[in-house]
PAVO-879843 format. One record per residue (C-alpha): x, y, z. Coordinates in nm, 2 decimals. Layout:
N
<votor><u>X</u><v>Y</v><w>Z</w></votor>
...
! end
This chain:
255
<votor><u>-5.47</u><v>3.58</v><w>-5.84</w></votor>
<votor><u>-5.26</u><v>3.65</v><w>-6.11</w></votor>
<votor><u>-5.06</u><v>3.37</v><w>-6.30</w></votor>
<votor><u>-4.69</u><v>3.47</v><w>-6.19</w></votor>
<votor><u>-4.83</u><v>3.49</v><w>-5.82</w></votor>
<votor><u>-4.95</u><v>3.11</v><w>-5.83</w></votor>
<votor><u>-4.61</u><v>3.04</v><w>-5.96</w></votor>
<votor><u>-4.44</u><v>3.19</v><w>-5.67</w></votor>
<votor><u>-4.61</u><v>3.05</v><w>-5.38</w></votor>
<votor><u>-4.61</u><v>2.69</v><w>-5.58</w></votor>
<votor><u>-4.21</u><v>2.72</v><w>-5.55</w></votor>
<votor><u>-4.23</u><v>2.87</v><w>-5.22</w></votor>
<votor><u>-4.41</u><v>2.58</v><w>-5.11</w></votor>
<votor><u>-4.20</u><v>2.34</v><w>-5.31</w></votor>
<votor><u>-3.85</u><v>2.46</v><w>-5.14</w></votor>
<votor><u>-4.05</u><v>2.43</v><w>-4.79</w></votor>
<votor><u>-4.11</u><v>2.06</v><w>-4.81</w></votor>
<votor><u>-3.81</u><v>1.97</v><w>-5.01</w></votor>
<votor><u>-3.66</u><v>2.16</v><w>-4.74</w></votor>
<votor><u>-3.82</u><v>1.99</v><w>-4.44</w></votor>
<votor><u>-3.76</u><v>1.69</v><w>-4.63</w></votor>
<votor><u>-3.39</u><v>1.72</v><w>-4.64</w></votor>
<votor><u>-3.32</u><v>1.84</v><w>-4.30</w></votor>
<votor><u>-3.55</u><v>1.51</v><w>-4.16</w></votor>
<votor><u>-3.29</u><v>1.29</v><w>-4.41</w></votor>
<votor><u>-2.98</u><v>1.44</v><w>-4.23</w></votor>
<votor><u>-3.10</u><v>1.40</v><w>-3.91</w></votor>
<votor><u>-3.20</u><v>1.07</v><w>-3.96</w></votor>
<votor><u>-2.94</u><v>0.94</v><w>-4.15</w></votor>
<votor><u>-2.60</u><v>1.14</v><w>-4.06</w></votor>
<votor><u>-2.65</u><v>1.30</v><w>-3.72</w></votor>
<votor><u>-2.85</u><v>1.07</v><w>-3.50</w></votor>
<votor><u>-2.65</u><v>0.77</v><w>-3.48</w></votor>
<votor><u>-2.82</u><v>0.61</v><w>-3.24</w></votor>
<votor><u>-2.86</u><v>0.88</v><w>-3.03</w></votor>
<votor><u>-2.45</u><v>0.94</v><w>-2.91</w></votor>
<votor><u>-2.20</u><v>1.04</v><w>-3.15</w></votor>
<votor><u>-1.96</u><v>0.84</v><w>-2.92</w></votor>
<votor><u>-2.18</u><v>0.52</v><w>-2.94</w></votor>
<votor><u>-1.94</u><v>0.29</v><w>-3.12</w></votor>
<votor><u>-1.67</u><v>0.43</v><w>-2.86</w></votor>
<votor><u>-1.87</u><v>0.35</v><w>-2.54</w></votor>
<votor><u>-1.95</u><v>-0.02</v><w>-2.66</w></votor>
<votor><u>-1.62</u><v>-0.11</v><w>-2.74</w></votor>
<votor><u>-1.51</u><v>0.02</v><w>-2.40</w></votor>
<votor><u>-1.80</u><v>-0.19</v><w>-2.25</w></votor>
<votor><u>-1.71</u><v>-0.48</v><w>-2.40</w></votor>
<votor><u>-1.31</u><v>-0.44</v><w>-2.30</w></votor>
<votor><u>-1.44</u><v>-0.39</v><w>-1.97</w></votor>
<votor><u>-1.72</u><v>-0.67</v><w>-1.95</w></votor>
<votor><u>-1.39</u><v>-0.91</v><w>-2.08</w></votor>
<votor><u>-1.16</u><v>-0.82</v><w>-1.85</w></votor>
<votor><u>-1.40</u><v>-0.85</v><w>-1.56</w></votor>
<votor><u>-1.46</u><v>-1.20</v><w>-1.72</w></votor>
<votor><u>-1.11</u><v>-1.29</v><w>-1.72</w></votor>
<votor><u>-1.08</u><v>-1.15</v><w>-1.38</w></votor>
<votor><u>-1.36</u><v>-1.37</v><w>-1.18</w></votor>
<votor><u>-1.21</u><v>-1.72</v><w>-1.35</w></votor>
<votor><u>-0.84</u><v>-1.64</v><w>-1.30</w></votor>
<votor><u>-0.84</u><v>-1.41</v><w>-1.03</w></votor>
<votor><u>-0.75</u><v>-1.37</v><w>-0.65</w></votor>
<votor><u>-1.00</u><v>-1.23</v><w>-0.46</w></votor>
<votor><u>-0.94</u><v>-1.25</v><w>-0.08</w></votor>
<votor><u>-0.57</u><v>-1.37</v><w>0.10</w></votor>
<votor><u>-0.47</u><v>-1.41</v><w>0.46</w></votor>
<votor><u>-0.07</u><v>-1.46</v><w>0.51</w></votor>
<votor><u>0.08</u><v>-1.54</v><w>0.84</w></votor>
<votor><u>0.50</u><v>-1.45</v><w>0.85</w></votor>
<votor><u>0.82</u><v>-1.43</v><w>1.04</w></votor>
<votor><u>1.12</u><v>-1.25</v><w>0.97</w></votor>
<votor><u>1.32</u><v>-0.99</v><w>1.14</w></votor>
<votor><u>1.33</u><v>-0.61</v><w>1.22</w></votor>
<votor><u>1.61</u><v>-0.37</v><w>1.24</w></votor>
<votor><u>1.73</u><v>-0.02</v><w>1.26</w></votor>
<votor><u>2.03</u><v>0.21</v><w>1.14</w></votor>
<votor><u>2.11</u><v>0.56</v><w>1.28</w></votor>
<votor><u>2.16</u><v>0.59</v><w>1.67</w></votor>
<votor><u>1.85</u><v>0.38</v><w>1.74</w></votor>
<votor><u>2.03</u><v>0.04</v><w>1.54</w></votor>
<votor><u>2.34</u><v>0.19</v><w>1.72</w></votor>
<votor><u>2.24</u><v>0.08</v><w>2.06</w></votor>
<votor><u>1.94</u><v>-0.18</v><w>1.98</w></votor>
<votor><u>2.01</u><v>-0.56</v><w>2.02</w></votor>
<votor><u>1.74</u><v>-0.72</v><w>1.80</w></votor>
<votor><u>1.54</u><v>-1.02</v><w>1.90</w></votor>
<votor><u>1.40</u><v>-1.18</v><w>1.64</w></votor>
<votor><u>1.16</u><v>-1.31</v><w>1.49</w></votor>
<votor><u>0.95</u><v>-1.07</v><w>1.41</w></votor>
<votor><u>0.62</u><v>-1.21</v><w>1.35</w></votor>
<votor><u>0.23</u><v>-1.11</v><w>1.22</w></votor>
<votor><u>-0.05</u><v>-1.20</v><w>0.99</w></votor>
<votor><u>-0.25</u><v>-0.97</v><w>0.70</w></votor>
<votor><u>-0.53</u><v>-1.01</v><w>0.53</w></votor>
<votor><u>-0.56</u><v>-0.86</v><w>0.12</w></votor>
<votor><u>-0.86</u><v>-0.77</v><w>-0.03</w></votor>
<votor><u>-0.80</u><v>-0.82</v><w>-0.47</w></votor>
<votor><u>-1.01</u><v>-0.50</v><w>-0.68</w></votor>
<votor><u>-0.84</u><v>-0.67</v><w>-0.97</w></votor>
<votor><u>-0.53</u><v>-0.83</v><w>-1.13</w></votor>
<votor><u>-0.27</u><v>-0.57</v><w>-1.02</w></votor>
<votor><u>-0.45</u><v>-0.38</v><w>-0.72</w></votor>
<votor><u>-0.47</u><v>-0.53</v><w>-0.36</w></votor>
<votor><u>-0.58</u><v>-0.36</v><w>-0.05</w></votor>
<votor><u>-0.50</u><v>-0.53</v><w>0.32</w></votor>
<votor><u>-0.46</u><v>-0.49</v><w>0.69</w></votor>
<votor><u>-0.26</u><v>-0.65</v><w>0.97</w></votor>
<votor><u>-0.04</u><v>-0.61</v><w>1.22</w></votor>
<votor><u>0.31</u><v>-0.70</v><w>1.31</w></votor>
<votor><u>0.50</u><v>-0.76</v><w>1.66</w></votor>
<votor><u>0.92</u><v>-0.76</v><w>1.77</w></votor>
<votor><u>1.13</u><v>-0.70</v><w>2.03</w></votor>
<votor><u>1.46</u><v>-0.56</v><w>2.11</w></votor>
<votor><u>1.69</u><v>-0.48</v><w>2.35</w></votor>
<votor><u>1.97</u><v>-0.24</v><w>2.51</w></votor>
<votor><u>2.22</u><v>-0.22</v><w>2.77</w></votor>
<votor><u>2.38</u><v>0.13</v><w>2.93</w></votor>
<votor><u>2.51</u><v>0.09</v><w>3.28</w></votor>
<votor><u>2.68</u><v>0.42</v><w>3.27</w></votor>
<votor><u>2.55</u><v>0.80</v><w>3.37</w></votor>
<votor><u>2.32</u><v>0.95</v><w>3.11</w></votor>
<votor><u>2.11</u><v>1.27</v><w>3.07</w></votor>
<votor><u>1.81</u><v>1.12</v><w>3.23</w></votor>
<votor><u>1.95</u><v>0.84</v><w>3.43</w></votor>
<votor><u>2.20</u><v>0.97</v><w>3.66</w></votor>
<votor><u>2.43</u><v>0.77</v><w>3.80</w></votor>
<votor><u>2.38</u><v>0.43</v><w>3.70</w></votor>
<votor><u>2.21</u><v>0.42</v><w>3.34</w></votor>
<votor><u>1.92</u><v>0.27</v><w>3.29</w></votor>
<votor><u>2.06</u><v>-0.10</v><w>3.31</w></votor>
<votor><u>1.88</u><v>-0.36</v><w>3.08</w></votor>
<votor><u>1.59</u><v>-0.21</v><w>2.88</w></votor>
<votor><u>1.33</u><v>-0.50</v><w>2.70</w></votor>
<votor><u>1.17</u><v>-0.28</v><w>2.39</w></votor>
<votor><u>0.86</u><v>-0.40</v><w>2.25</w></votor>
<votor><u>0.66</u><v>-0.29</v><w>1.92</w></votor>
<votor><u>0.33</u><v>-0.35</v><w>1.81</w></votor>
<votor><u>0.23</u><v>-0.23</v><w>1.51</w></votor>
<votor><u>-0.07</u><v>-0.20</v><w>1.30</w></votor>
<votor><u>-0.09</u><v>-0.11</v><w>0.89</w></votor>
<votor><u>-0.34</u><v>-0.04</v><w>0.64</w></votor>
<votor><u>-0.11</u><v>-0.17</v><w>0.32</w></votor>
<votor><u>-0.20</u><v>-0.11</v><w>-0.09</w></votor>
<votor><u>0.01</u><v>-0.34</v><w>-0.35</w></votor>
<votor><u>0.07</u><v>-0.28</v><w>-0.67</w></votor>
<votor><u>0.11</u><v>-0.62</v><w>-0.89</w></votor>
<votor><u>0.33</u><v>-0.53</v><w>-1.16</w></votor>
<votor><u>0.27</u><v>-0.65</v><w>-1.52</w></votor>
<votor><u>0.46</u><v>-0.92</v><w>-1.63</w></votor>
<votor><u>0.31</u><v>-1.07</v><w>-1.95</w></votor>
<votor><u>0.57</u><v>-0.98</v><w>-2.14</w></votor>
<votor><u>0.84</u><v>-1.06</v><w>-1.96</w></votor>
<votor><u>1.04</u><v>-1.38</v><w>-1.90</w></votor>
<votor><u>0.90</u><v>-1.68</v><w>-1.75</w></votor>
<votor><u>1.06</u><v>-1.66</v><w>-1.42</w></votor>
<votor><u>0.96</u><v>-1.32</v><w>-1.31</w></votor>
<votor><u>0.60</u><v>-1.41</v><w>-1.43</w></votor>
<votor><u>0.62</u><v>-1.64</v><w>-1.19</w></votor>
<votor><u>0.72</u><v>-1.46</v><w>-0.85</w></votor>
<votor><u>0.44</u><v>-1.21</v><w>-0.89</w></votor>
<votor><u>0.64</u><v>-0.94</v><w>-0.78</w></votor>
<votor><u>0.48</u><v>-0.63</v><w>-0.62</w></votor>
<votor><u>0.53</u><v>-0.28</v><w>-0.50</w></votor>
<votor><u>0.34</u><v>-0.23</v><w>-0.20</w></votor>
<votor><u>0.30</u><v>0.13</v><w>0.03</w></votor>
<votor><u>0.22</u><v>0.13</v><w>0.42</w></votor>
<votor><u>0.06</u><v>0.34</v><w>0.69</w></votor>
<votor><u>0.14</u><v>0.24</v><w>1.01</w></votor>
<votor><u>0.08</u><v>0.30</v><w>1.43</w></votor>
<votor><u>0.36</u><v>0.17</v><w>1.59</w></votor>
<votor><u>0.25</u><v>0.13</v><w>1.99</w></votor>
<votor><u>0.68</u><v>0.09</v><w>2.19</w></votor>
<votor><u>0.69</u><v>-0.03</v><w>2.54</w></votor>
<votor><u>1.05</u><v>0.02</v><w>2.71</w></votor>
<votor><u>1.08</u><v>-0.18</v><w>3.02</w></votor>
<votor><u>1.35</u><v>-0.11</v><w>3.26</w></votor>
<votor><u>1.44</u><v>-0.46</v><w>3.42</w></votor>
<votor><u>1.73</u><v>-0.32</v><w>3.64</w></votor>
<votor><u>1.56</u><v>-0.02</v><w>3.79</w></votor>
<votor><u>1.26</u><v>-0.15</v><w>4.02</w></votor>
<votor><u>1.14</u><v>0.24</v><w>4.06</w></votor>
<votor><u>1.16</u><v>0.33</v><w>3.69</w></votor>
<votor><u>0.77</u><v>0.30</v><w>3.51</w></votor>
<votor><u>0.74</u><v>0.13</v><w>3.15</w></votor>
<votor><u>0.77</u><v>0.44</v><w>2.89</w></votor>
<votor><u>0.47</u><v>0.36</v><w>2.68</w></votor>
<votor><u>0.37</u><v>0.56</v><w>2.31</w></votor>
<votor><u>0.29</u><v>0.57</v><w>2.00</w></votor>
<votor><u>0.41</u><v>0.69</v><w>1.65</w></votor>
<votor><u>0.29</u><v>0.71</v><w>1.34</w></votor>
<votor><u>0.46</u><v>0.57</v><w>0.99</w></votor>
<votor><u>0.51</u><v>0.51</v><w>0.65</w></votor>
<votor><u>0.66</u><v>0.23</v><w>0.49</w></votor>
<votor><u>0.79</u><v>0.16</v><w>0.11</w></votor>
<votor><u>0.84</u><v>-0.22</v><w>-0.01</w></votor>
<votor><u>0.88</u><v>-0.49</v><w>-0.26</w></votor>
<votor><u>0.78</u><v>-0.85</v><w>-0.25</w></votor>
<votor><u>0.76</u><v>-1.15</v><w>-0.46</w></votor>
<votor><u>0.48</u><v>-1.40</v><w>-0.43</w></votor>
<votor><u>0.58</u><v>-1.78</v><w>-0.56</w></votor>
<votor><u>0.29</u><v>-2.00</v><w>-0.60</w></votor>
<votor><u>0.29</u><v>-2.32</v><w>-0.44</w></votor>
<votor><u>-0.07</u><v>-2.38</v><w>-0.61</w></votor>
<votor><u>-0.19</u><v>-2.16</v><w>-0.83</w></votor>
<votor><u>-0.52</u><v>-1.94</v><w>-0.67</w></votor>
<votor><u>-0.49</u><v>-2.10</v><w>-0.34</w></votor>
<votor><u>-0.15</u><v>-2.11</v><w>-0.16</w></votor>
<votor><u>0.19</u><v>-1.93</v><w>-0.21</w></votor>
<votor><u>0.51</u><v>-1.76</v><w>-0.04</w></votor>
<votor><u>0.57</u><v>-1.48</v><w>0.03</w></votor>
<votor><u>0.93</u><v>-1.28</v><w>0.08</w></votor>
<votor><u>0.91</u><v>-0.86</v><w>0.16</w></votor>
<votor><u>1.16</u><v>-0.61</v><w>0.26</w></votor>
<votor><u>1.01</u><v>-0.30</v><w>0.35</w></votor>
<votor><u>1.16</u><v>0.06</v><w>0.52</w></votor>
<votor><u>1.00</u><v>0.23</v><w>0.79</w></votor>
<votor><u>1.01</u><v>0.60</v><w>0.88</w></votor>
<votor><u>0.84</u><v>0.61</v><w>1.21</w></votor>
<votor><u>0.78</u><v>0.93</v><w>1.45</w></votor>
<votor><u>0.85</u><v>0.72</v><w>1.78</w></votor>
<votor><u>0.74</u><v>0.91</v><w>2.06</w></votor>
<votor><u>1.09</u><v>0.90</v><w>2.23</w></votor>
<votor><u>1.27</u><v>0.96</v><w>1.89</w></votor>
<votor><u>1.41</u><v>1.34</v><w>2.03</w></votor>
<votor><u>1.44</u><v>1.21</v><w>2.36</w></votor>
<votor><u>1.81</u><v>1.30</v><w>2.53</w></votor>
<votor><u>1.75</u><v>1.14</v><w>2.84</w></votor>
<votor><u>2.01</u><v>0.85</v><w>2.71</w></votor>
<votor><u>2.27</u><v>1.13</v><w>2.61</w></votor>
<votor><u>2.59</u><v>1.05</v><w>2.76</w></votor>
<votor><u>2.70</u><v>1.28</v><w>3.07</w></votor>
<votor><u>3.03</u><v>1.41</v><w>3.07</w></votor>
<votor><u>3.31</u><v>1.21</v><w>3.08</w></votor>
<votor><u>3.11</u><v>0.90</v><w>2.97</w></votor>
<votor><u>3.06</u><v>0.73</v><w>2.63</w></votor>
<votor><u>2.81</u><v>0.50</v><w>2.67</w></votor>
<votor><u>2.46</u><v>0.63</v><w>2.51</w></votor>
<votor><u>2.35</u><v>0.82</v><w>2.19</w></votor>
<votor><u>2.20</u><v>1.18</v><w>2.16</w></votor>
<votor><u>1.85</u><v>1.09</v><w>2.03</w></votor>
<votor><u>1.67</u><v>0.79</v><w>1.89</w></votor>
<votor><u>1.65</u><v>0.88</v><w>1.56</w></votor>
<votor><u>1.71</u><v>0.61</v><w>1.28</w></votor>
<votor><u>1.48</u><v>0.41</v><w>1.01</w></votor>
<votor><u>1.36</u><v>0.06</v><w>1.05</w></votor>
<votor><u>1.41</u><v>-0.18</v><w>0.80</w></votor>
<votor><u>1.18</u><v>-0.52</v><w>0.80</w></votor>
<votor><u>1.24</u><v>-0.85</v><w>0.59</w></votor>
<votor><u>0.96</u><v>-1.12</v><w>0.58</w></votor>
<votor><u>0.89</u><v>-1.42</v><w>0.48</w></votor>
<votor><u>0.55</u><v>-1.56</v><w>0.46</w></votor>
<votor><u>0.28</u><v>-1.85</v><w>0.38</w></votor>
<votor><u>-0.03</u><v>-1.68</v><w>0.23</w></votor>
<votor><u>-0.38</u><v>-1.90</v><w>0.16</w></votor>
<votor><u>-0.63</u><v>-1.75</v><w>-0.11</w></votor>
<votor><u>-0.94</u><v>-1.81</v><w>-0.21</w></votor>
! end
């Protein structure tokens, strides 16, 4: 083989070896950082989550059980004729998924009444008389506890939260002055929005809860015209529309 070809072949072999070594070096040193270019970020994220979980298990609440009393009121046409018979009472159980979120379910019960002694579209000639109304509702709720770490001590101490509910209301109207009139029963789906405060009696063990809620409920008798006043009468209402409001105070046990 001529000498010039030997030189060319040697150069090509040297270039090939250099190229392979160089690429291998680049792959090892620059591209293959633990097999994942986001590894540093992932490690920081995992460490942060671990620290947060450890803090929650050390200082957080896991479950709570509460008994509460209060009052339920209405506005609109329903509120115009209803007399409220407090207290509203109930219970709830909550599960805390972290410091700021909890999920719960429970029930509440309230009683009301109204009296109409004049003719209406559904009760002629003497009206329905005295009617006792019982309202039982079950609910599933979510609470978001506001981060108060940068706020004042008084606000932090009160543990404020926002809450939302999905509810089912079961209503019974009992006509006490009409022996032949059967009880009117029915249910309705509703939602509620509100806020609350929880004042600790003993941290992580017991609290006093105050909660205010606004309810929008599709009652089964919401659009009834049975109570609409007849011509020449003034008692009664055209329907039973109106929002409900509840204010409750409860005692909470935590574990």
